[in-house]
N, C-alpha and C positions, 0 to 999 in steps of 0.2 A: 512389531516393535512395541515394547512396553513403555508407557509414559512414566518417567521417574518424578517429574515435577512440572507444575504449570505456574508461571509467575502471574500475579494479578495485573489487571488492566493491560493485557496483551492480546494479540489476535487469537492465541490458543485459548485463553480464558474466555474471550467473547464467544468463541465457538462452542463452549461448554465442555471442553476436554478436562479430564481430571486425572490425578495420579492413579496409576493402576490400569488405565485404559490400554487396550491392545490395538494398535493401528495395523490393520491388515493390508490396506491398499491406499494409494494416492492417485486420484484421477484415473482409476481403473487399472493401475499398475500394481501388481502384487509385490510385496516387499520381502526381501531376504534379510536385510540388515539396515543399519543406520545410513550407510552409504546410498542404498537405493532410495531411502526416504528423502535425503537431501537432493539427490539427482533428479527425482521426479517432483519435488516440491518447490520448483523455482517459479511456477506461474503465480499470477496475482490472486486468482481464485482457486481454491483447493477443495476437492470433495474427498473426504476421508472415510474409508470403510473402517468402522471401529467396533470392537467387541468389549462389552462391559458386563462383568459377572456372567459371561457366557451368552449374552444377548447381543445380536448384531444390530448396529445402528449406523446412521450416516451423519456426519458432521460437516457443515460448511464453514470454511475458513477463508477470510480475506486478508491477504498480506498487506501490512503497512511497514514497508522497509524490510531490512534483512532479517530482523529478529522476530521470530514467531512467538517467543516466550515459552518455548517448549524444550524440556530436557528429556532425552531418551535414555533408558537404562543401558548400562554397559553390557556387552555380551557376557554370558556365563562361560566359565572355563570349558565346559563341554562343547561350546559353540566355536571355540577358537581352534584354528589349524595349528597343530603342534609340530615341533621339529623332529624329524626322524634321524638327523645327523647326530654324531657323537664327537663333536669337535674336541680336539685335544686340550683346548684351553677353556672349555665351557665353564662359566662361573657357577651355573646351577649344579653341575656335577661336583662342585667343591663346597656345597652347603652341607653342614652337619645334619644329622638326622634329628627328627623331633620338632621341626619348625612347622608353621602352618602350611597346609597343603598348597595354597595358591602360590607360594614362593617357588615351588618345584615345577610349575608349568613352563615348559619351553615353547614359546610361541614362535611360529614362522609364518605369520598370517599377513598377507599383503594389505588387508583392510586396516590392521593395527599400524602398519607402516605408514599408510596414507593418513590415518586419523591422528596418530600419536607420535610418529617418528621412530617407531620400533624398527630395528634392523632385521632384515630377512635375507636368506641365502639364495632364493630363487630356485634352489635345487629340486624342490618338490612341487613347483608351480605347474599345474596342468594346463592343457590348452584352453579350457573354458575360462580359467582365471586370467591367462594372458589376454584373451579376447575381451574379457570384461574390463581389465585395466585400460586397454586401448580404447574401447568404446566409451567408457565413462571418464576418460582422461584423468585417471587417478594419479595425480602428480603434485608434489614430488614423492618419490619412494626412497627408502633408505636401505642400501644394499650392503650386506656383509660379503666383501670380496676376498680379503685376506691374501690371495695370490691369484694371478692370472694364468700361471702355468697349470695346466689341467691335472697333472700327476701330483704336484705339490699341494694343490687345493684339495684333491681327493684325500691326501694324507691328513691335512689339517682338519677336514670335516669328519675324520674318523673312519675313512675308507667305506663310505656307504655303498649300497648295492647299485644305486643309480649314478648317472653321470654327474660330475662336479664341474664340468666346463662352464665357465661364466661368460666369456666374451660374446659368444653368439646370442645369449639371452639379453645382455646389455645392448648389443647392436640392434636387436629387434625392437626393443623398447625405445631406443634412441631414434630409430627410423620413424617410429610412430609419434615422436615429439614428446615422449615422457621424460621429465627431468628426474635425475637421480643423484643421491649423495652416496658415495662409496666409502667404505670403512675397511681399514686393514688393522687387525689386531696383531701387533708385532711380537713375535716369539723369537728371541735371540737364538741363533743357531739353526732356525728353520726357514723363516720367510724374510730374513733381513738381508743386508748386503746386496749382492747381485740380483737375488730374487725380488727384493723390494724395488730395486731400480727397474727391473723388467716390468713389474706390476704397474708402477707409476707411469712408465713410458708407453705401456699398452693401453692404459686408461685415458691418457691425455688426448689422443685423437678423437675420443668420444665427447670431448667438451664442445659446446656448452651443455649438451644433454646430460652428461655426467658433470654436474656442476662443481663438485668438490671431491677430493679424496682426503679423508681423515686418517692419520696414523696415530694409533693409541697403544700404549704399552699393555702387555698381557697382565692381568690381575691374578695373582696366585694366593690362595688362602692356605692355611695350615691343614686343611681337611682334604688332602690329595692322596689318600690311601688307594692303591691299585690304579692310579691314573698315570698317564704318560709323564715321563720326567721332563720338566720344563724349568727354566730359570728366569729371573727378572732381568731387566735391562740394568746395566751398571752405569754409574755416573760418567765414566769415560765414554761408554757407548752412546749415552744420551748426548754428550757434548759433540761427538762426531756426527751424530744424526742431525743435530741442530745446524751444524755447518753445511752438511750435504743438502738438507732440505732448503736451506737458504739459497744455495746455488740453483736448485730446481725452481724455486719460486721466482728468482730473477729471470730465468729462461722462459717460464710459462707466462710471466707477466708481459714479457716482450712479445711472445708469439701468440698467446691466447687472449691477452688483455685481462688475465686473472692469475693469481698466484697458484690456484688450483690445488696444491698440496698444503695441508695444514697439520701441524703437530699438536697433540694434546698438551694442555697446560702442565700435566705431570712431568712431561719430558723436560721442559724448561726448568721446572722446580728441581727435578732430580739432577740436572746438569749444573745447577747453580748459576744459570745464565739469565739475563734480563728477558722478560717477556716482550714480544713485539708490540709496537704501538697499535692503538685501536684501528687505525686506517689499514693496517696489514691484515686485518681479519675480514675486510670487505663486507661490512654490515652484519657480521656475526651470524651467518646462516645456520651454523651447527654448534652454537654455544652450548646447547643442552647436552651435547656429547662431550663436553669438557674442552671445547676448542675456543679459547678466548674468554671463558667464563671469569677467570681471575682478573684479566685485564679490564673487562667491563665493570666488575665489582670495584676494583681499585680506582678506576677513573671516576666512577659514580660516587665513590666515597669522598674523593677529593672535592668534587662539586658540592656534595651535601655538607661537608665541613665548611666550605666557603660561605654557604648560605646561613650557617649557624652563627656567624659573626662573633666567634670566640667565646660563646657561652659554654662553660664546662661545669658539669655537675660534680659533686664530691661524695655522694653516697656510695657505699661499697657494693660491688657487683662482680660476679664471676661469669665470664663468657667462655662457653665450651666450643672447642673445634677439634679437628683432627690434627695429627702430628705434622702432616705435610704443609698445611696452610698456617699453622700457628705462628711461626716466625714473622710472616708477612702481616698477620693480624696484629701482633704486638707492635710492629712498626707503624701500622695505620693508626692505631689508637694513640700511640705516642705523638704522631703527627697532628692528631686532632686535639692534643693537649690534655688527655686524660692521665691522671696520676696512676702509674702502674702498681702502686701499693694499695689502691682502692678499686681500680678497674683491672681485675686480673684475668689473664687468659689461661685457661686450662687446656693443655694439649693432651688429649686423652689417647693413650695407647690402645690399639685394637687387639685385645687379647682374644676376642671371639673368632675373628677371621685370621689373625696372625699379624706379625710386624710388617709384612709386605704391603698391607692395606692401610694407607694413611689418610684417606679422604673422609670428610665429615659425614657424607651421606650414608656411609656404611657403619657408623657408630651404633652400638646397641645400648639399651638402657642399663644393662648390668655393668658394662665396661665403664660407662659414665658414673654410675653409682659407686663402683669399686674405686675408681680413681679419686673422685671427690671426697670420699670418706676418709682419705688420707690427708686432706687439706685442713689446716688449722682454722681457717676463717673463710667462709664462702660469701660473706657479706649479706645484704638484705635479699638478694635475688640471684638465682642461677638462670642464665639464658642458654638455651640449647638450640641447635640448628634445626629448623623445621624440615630441611631436606632429609633428615634422618628418620622422619616420621612418615607413615603411610597416610596419604591424603584422606582416605575414606573415613578412618576412625581415629587417627592421631596416635598410633602406637608405633613403637620401635620394632625393629626386625625380630626381636626376641619377645614381643608382645607386652613389654612393659609400657607404661604411659608416663607422661610428665607428672601426673598426680602421684603415681607410685614413687617416683624419685623424690618428690616434695615430701611425701610421708617419711621416707627412709632418711632423707638428709636433714629434715627439720627446717627447710627454707622454701619459699615459693619457687617454682620452676616454670619458666615460660618458654614456649617455642617461638622462635623468631624467623620470619620469612627471609630468604637470602637476598635482601636488598640493602644497600647502604643506609637509606633513610629509615628502614625498619629497625636496623641495629642501633643507630644513633638515638632514635626515639625510645627504644627499649632501655638503653643505658640511662638516658635522661630521666625516664619515668620510673625507674626501678625503686 
């Protein structure tokens, strides 16, 4: 494992570790990856076998609390287990050509599932990987189920050569005490209706080891040449699903002590129905999958506004968001007392991926630039959602940066983290 950073005045710094060091072993255990490091680095005293500039050395590290002050480099694309499936709804297959290579990596790696919450199919998981998950208690894992019917799941995964049966795999992990979060990407006409009900009712007996089942709508871009014909969920279908899921939640809450099934925020927004209250999300365990993210933001916004004690700024600013959340953001800013003539919300259409994609996180720099260029007055600052930028280097999916937009638009452009406090501060300080 390669050391990416060492924070000063920490155990790692005291041991003499430095950026670029390669940690080969911990207390005599050879390392395969970052999971092995943390699994074997729980002792108070650690002896690290380290290579620096090709020279082997030993470092003694004494732990003081949980934080070692050490950051390890992320795995290289070639070290990641990739997906051999050809799912009919795969978003990566819907990307246009010419984007950076890392965007086309289809991971199906249990290590990334454990470390970062990436969803995996389990279809390619070999025996050694199963044994390692169980031995090292790698929990929770995030599992792409989509359907429990073996033949239907085989179709959804693109009819791979290997078995697509999921329940025996989930049952094995559940018996070993591994917690899992299941996901169903809902494709109207394929795995909805009775198929969805079967999946939910066959997953529920695995609770509490299958902690949640998330139902998310299929995302379809305009780049689907030579791909299977799919369609998006309609508003009427979304409304019916909200009602059905509500009945399931009542049943599972009574029988399991948990609502178990959760719908993506997009489904409520598409249906034009109120989002559930915060308590209905049971501590938001899968918020990063778009389950309760809007509710958490809006409730947090209300609390943040209450703390501001009515102080409202008057300088002009433009707040960029996707078309789906824009009406709600307009209402939130009005509730906070901002003048809509000076604090403007720009609902940017997603021309890059197509009109079916309305979330802020998939906005590109060019779409933002193109839309804002038509506006007569952008104010003193343009605020863009940081979720649309890559964490590593702060670029949009099309490799433009906020600095590129600022140059083209002639006003400062700032990326704002997706928290109510950050947004309110950014508007105040614009």
